[in-house]
C-alpha positions in Angstrom: 56.7 -50.6 -47.6 60.4 -50.7 -46.8 61.9 -47.2 -46.7 65.5 -46.7 -47.7 66.7 -44.0 -45.2 70.2 -44.0 -46.7 68.7 -43.2 -50.2 66.5 -40.5 -48.7 69.5 -38.7 -47.3 71.7 -39.6 -50.2 74.5 -41.3 -48.2 76.1 -44.7 -48.3 75.5 -47.3 -45.7 79.0 -47.1 -44.3 78.8 -43.3 -43.9 79.8 -41.8 -40.6 77.4 -40.0 -38.3 79.1 -36.7 -39.2 78.5 -37.4 -42.9 74.8 -38.2 -42.2 74.4 -35.0 -40.2 75.9 -32.9 -43.0 73.6 -34.5 -45.5 70.6 -33.9 -43.2 71.5 -30.2 -42.8 71.7 -29.7 -46.6 68.4 -31.5 -47.3 66.6 -29.9 -44.4 67.4 -26.5 -45.7 66.5 -27.5 -49.2 63.0 -28.8 -48.3 62.0 -26.7 -45.3 58.3 -25.7 -46.0 59.0 -22.1 -44.9 61.6 -21.8 -47.7 59.6 -23.7 -50.3 56.0 -22.3 -50.0 55.5 -22.7 -53.8 56.3 -26.4 -53.7 53.5 -28.5 -52.3 55.7 -31.6 -52.1 58.4 -29.9 -49.9 56.7 -30.5 -46.6 56.4 -34.2 -47.3 60.0 -34.5 -48.4 61.1 -32.5 -45.3 59.2 -35.0 -43.1 60.9 -37.9 -44.8 64.3 -36.3 -44.3 63.6 -35.8 -40.6 62.4 -39.4 -40.2 65.5 -40.7 -41.9 67.9 -38.5 -39.9 66.2 -39.3 -36.6 67.0 -43.0 -37.1 70.4 -42.9 -38.7 71.9 -40.4 -36.2 70.9 -42.6 -33.3 73.2 -45.6 -32.9 70.7 -48.0 -31.4 68.0 -47.1 -34.0 70.4 -47.3 -36.8 71.5 -50.8 -35.7 67.8 -51.8 -35.5 67.1 -50.4 -39.0 70.2 -52.0 -40.5 69.0 -55.4 -39.2 65.3 -55.2 -39.9 64.8 -52.3 -42.2 62.0 -49.7 -41.8 59.5 -52.6 -41.0 61.3 -53.0 -37.7 60.7 -49.4 -36.8 56.9 -49.4 -36.7 56.4 -50.7 -33.2 56.1 -54.3 -34.2 58.8 -55.2 -31.8 62.5 -56.1 -32.1 65.4 -57.3 -30.0 65.7 -56.0 -26.5 62.0 -55.1 -26.5 62.4 -51.7 -28.1 59.2 -50.0 -29.3 60.0 -47.4 -32.0 56.4 -46.4 -32.8 57.0 -43.0 -31.4 60.3 -42.4 -33.0 59.1 -39.5 -35.2 61.6 -36.8 -34.4 63.5 -39.3 -32.2 64.9 -38.1 -29.0 65.3 -34.7 -30.7 63.0 -32.1 -32.1 64.4 -31.7 -35.6 62.3 -28.6 -36.2 64.1 -26.9 -33.4 67.4 -28.2 -34.7 66.7 -26.6 -38.1 65.7 -23.4 -36.4 68.9 -23.4 -34.4 71.0 -23.9 -37.6 69.3 -21.5 -39.9 68.3 -18.5 -37.8 65.5 -19.9 -35.7 61.9 -19.0 -35.3 60.9 -19.0 -39.0 57.2 -18.2 -39.3 57.0 -17.5 -35.6 55.7 -14.2 -34.2 57.7 -12.5 -31.6 56.3 -9.5 -29.8 53.3 -7.3 -30.7 52.3 -7.0 -34.3 52.0 -3.9 -36.4 48.4 -2.9 -37.2 46.7 -4.0 -40.4 46.7 -1.8 -43.5 43.2 -0.7 -44.7 41.8 0.2 -48.1 39.0 2.7 -49.0 38.0 4.6 -52.1 36.9 8.1 -53.2 35.2 9.3 -56.3 36.1 12.8 -57.7 34.9 15.1 -60.5 37.5 16.0 -63.1 37.5 19.5 -61.7 38.4 18.2 -58.3 41.1 16.0 -59.7 42.5 19.1 -61.5 42.5 21.4 -58.5 43.1 19.0 -55.6 40.7 18.7 -52.7 40.1 17.0 -49.4 37.8 14.2 -48.5 36.5 12.9 -45.1 36.2 9.1 -44.9 34.4 7.4 -42.1 36.0 4.1 -41.1 35.1 1.5 -38.5 38.4 -0.1 -37.5 40.6 -1.1 -34.5 41.7 2.1 -32.7 43.8 2.6 -29.7 41.6 2.4 -26.6 41.0 5.9 -25.3 40.6 4.8 -21.7 43.9 2.9 -21.3 45.9 4.7 -24.1 46.7 1.3 -25.6 48.4 -0.1 -22.5 45.7 -2.6 -21.7 45.4 -1.3 -18.2 44.1 2.0 -17.0 47.1 2.5 -14.7 50.7 1.9 -15.7 51.4 0.5 -12.2 49.1 -2.5 -13.1 51.5 -3.7 -15.8 54.0 -6.3 -14.5 57.1 -7.3 -16.4 56.9 -11.0 -17.2 58.9 -13.0 -14.7 59.6 -15.8 -17.1 61.2 -13.8 -19.9 62.1 -10.6 -17.9 60.2 -8.5 -20.5 62.0 -9.9 -23.6 59.0 -11.7 -24.9 61.2 -14.7 -25.8 62.8 -17.5 -23.9 66.3 -18.8 -24.8 67.2 -22.3 -24.2 70.1 -24.7 -24.9 69.3 -28.1 -26.5 71.4 -31.1 -27.1 71.0 -32.3 -30.7 72.7 -34.7 -33.0 74.8 -31.8 -34.1 75.9 -30.7 -30.7 74.7 -28.1 -28.3 72.6 -25.3 -29.7 70.9 -22.3 -28.4 67.4 -21.4 -29.6 64.7 -18.9 -28.6 61.0 -19.3 -28.6 58.1 -16.9 -27.8 57.5 -16.8 -24.0 54.4 -19.0 -23.3 53.6 -17.2 -20.1 53.1 -13.7 -21.6 52.5 -14.9 -25.3 55.5 -12.9 -26.4 54.2 -9.6 -24.9 56.9 -9.3 -22.3 54.4 -8.2 -19.6 51.2 -9.2 -17.9 48.2 -7.2 -16.6 46.9 -7.3 -13.0 43.9 -5.1 -13.7 42.9 -5.3 -17.4 41.1 -2.3 -18.9 37.3 -2.9 -18.7 36.7 -1.0 -22.0 39.0 -3.2 -24.2 39.4 -6.2 -21.9 43.1 -5.6 -21.7 43.6 -5.7 -25.5 44.7 -2.1 -25.7 42.5 -1.4 -28.7 38.9 -1.7 -29.7 36.6 -1.2 -32.8 35.2 2.2 -33.2 34.3 4.7 -36.0 36.7 7.4 -36.9 36.6 10.2 -39.4 39.8 10.7 -41.4 40.6 13.6 -43.6 42.4 12.7 -46.8 44.2 15.3 -48.8 43.8 14.6 -52.6 46.7 16.2 -54.6 46.0 18.0 -57.9 46.6 15.8 -60.9 45.4 12.5 -59.6 43.9 10.0 -62.0 41.6 6.9 -61.8 43.4 3.8 -60.4 45.9 5.8 -58.3 46.4 4.8 -54.7 47.2 7.4 -52.0 48.9 6.3 -48.8 47.9 7.9 -45.6 50.6 6.9 -43.1 49.5 5.7 -39.7 45.8 5.8 -40.3 45.3 2.0 -40.6 44.3 -0.2 -37.7 46.1 0.3 -34.4 48.9 -2.2 -33.7 49.1 -4.5 -30.7 50.5 -3.0 -27.5 53.4 -0.8 -28.4 53.5 -1.7 -32.1 53.0 0.9 -34.8 49.7 1.3 -36.6 49.1 0.2 -40.2 48.5 2.6 -43.1 45.4 3.6 -45.0 45.4 3.3 -48.8 42.8 5.4 -50.7 42.0 4.3 -54.3 41.0 7.2 -56.5 38.2 7.1 -59.2 37.6 10.1 -61.4 34.1 10.4 -63.1 33.8 10.8 -66.9 33.3 14.5 -67.9 30.5 15.7 -70.2 32.9 17.5 -72.5 36.5 16.6 -71.8 38.3 13.4 -72.4 41.5 12.8 -70.5 44.7 11.3 -71.7 47.3 11.5 -68.9 47.9 15.2 -68.3 46.3 16.3 -71.6 42.6 17.0 -72.2 40.6 16.7 -75.5 37.4 18.4 -76.5 35.3 18.3 -79.6 34.3 21.9 -80.7 31.6 22.5 -83.3 32.6 25.0 -86.0 30.2 26.3 -88.7 30.8 25.5 -92.3 31.3 29.2 -93.1 33.8 29.8 -90.2 35.8 26.8 -91.3 35.9 28.1 -94.8 36.4 31.8 -94.2 38.2 31.7 -90.8 37.2 33.3 -87.6 37.2 32.8 -83.8 35.4 30.4 -81.5 35.1 30.1 -77.8 36.3 26.9 -76.1 35.5 25.9 -72.6 38.5 24.9 -70.4 38.9 23.9 -66.7 39.8 27.6 -66.0 36.9 29.1 -67.9 36.4 30.1 -71.5 39.2 30.6 -74.0 39.2 31.9 -77.6 41.0 30.2 -80.5 41.5 31.3 -84.0 40.2 29.2 -86.8 42.3 29.7 -90.0 40.4 30.0 -93.3 40.1 26.6 -95.0 40.3 24.6 -91.7 39.4 21.0 -92.5 37.2 18.7 -90.4 39.0 16.8 -87.6 41.8 19.3 -87.5 43.4 19.2 -84.0 44.5 22.5 -82.4 46.4 22.8 -79.1 45.9 25.3 -76.3 49.1 25.1 -74.3 48.9 24.7 -70.5 45.2 24.2 -70.3 45.3 20.5 -69.5 45.6 18.7 -66.1 48.4 19.6 -63.7 51.3 17.3 -63.2 51.3 15.3 -60.0 54.9 16.4 -59.2 53.8 20.1 -59.4 55.7 21.0 -62.6 53.6 22.4 -65.3 50.3 21.4 -66.9 49.3 19.4 -70.0 47.6 20.8 -73.1 44.0 21.1 -74.3 43.6 19.5 -77.7 40.6 21.0 -79.6 39.2 18.8 -82.4 37.4 20.8 -85.0 33.9 19.4 -85.9 32.7 21.2 -89.0 28.9 21.5 -88.9 27.3 21.0 -92.4 23.9 22.7 -92.7 21.0 20.3 -93.2 18.5 22.8 -94.7 19.3 25.5 -97.2 17.2 28.2 -98.8 17.1 28.4 -102.6 19.4 31.4 -102.5 21.9 29.7 -100.3 21.9 26.6 -102.5 22.4 28.7 -105.6 25.3 30.5 -103.9 26.9 27.2 -103.1 26.5 26.0 -106.6 28.0 29.2 -107.9 30.9 28.7 -105.5 31.5 25.2 -106.7 31.3 26.0 -110.5 32.6 29.5 -110.4 29.6 31.0 -112.3 26.0 31.7 -111.5 23.3 29.2 -112.5 21.6 29.8 -115.9 18.3 31.7 -115.9 15.3 29.7 -116.7 13.3 30.6 -119.8 9.6 31.4 -119.4 6.8 29.2 -120.8 6.7 31.2 -124.0 10.3 32.3 -123.9 
């Protein structure tokens, strides 16, 4: 199919080379895949823009295209025996041109990478979450090689600065492009961006500077944590590449359900059974708390499901300021079996007078 390169770049056929270059710069930035990762069609549009620019910014290719259209650009021949089958990118690398214009090296790694972050989890009792505790976790991960101290070589003298990049890890170059002369930098191929090379690599880690091993890490759990919270332990992730910092360890907390207490943020709730008589006449009952037993007063006439608060007997605040409350829910216990005397007394209480005496058989 015939491709309209002028339409692709949004320029007129009589546009100057400078106008075409300006149009290319605008569209290259608009459709560059690194800037449009959420748009699956961006990469294809970016290729089309590069293809059009590689032709229209080259005077001979532009003349060929204006005569024969895109059909004359597929290697089928043409005047003067030109073969344009390999014109993709033309005499220039438009990816490098884009990098030169817009910061360069997008998506490229330069130098050693930071270590990976790791995730683990711990399960606590409610009492441990309230008081704070420590946990030891055993992780198998990439650690700094103990033999070479992460250098990759047992002796510092065996590390040579890369002669190609002089230790910078990148190589700078100047390229001629349709837009003029531009300087770009790319990772050094000789040292793979490390900036140095090893004459005698460490036999333990094969020059990597790190190796997989088990490590016990002590994690401090602050008082007041709750299920779903993540704690960050800085620097306890995987070791970074030579000279790079390590990653972090993230610990996800899970708190077990308690037999008596129900948690609501920093407050606790407990159901306390109270006898029918105590609820009616008033009295005192013992209530368990995280700190031991506590006594609360039950006023006379307390109704079922009444909620009473014990201040400061809940969970501690994570920021260290104060504690929540303990909410006591009164559960009135109704007796299931009564003696005749108890039943009569309750009827008397309900009617305000004793039940009538029964007459005898002959009475």
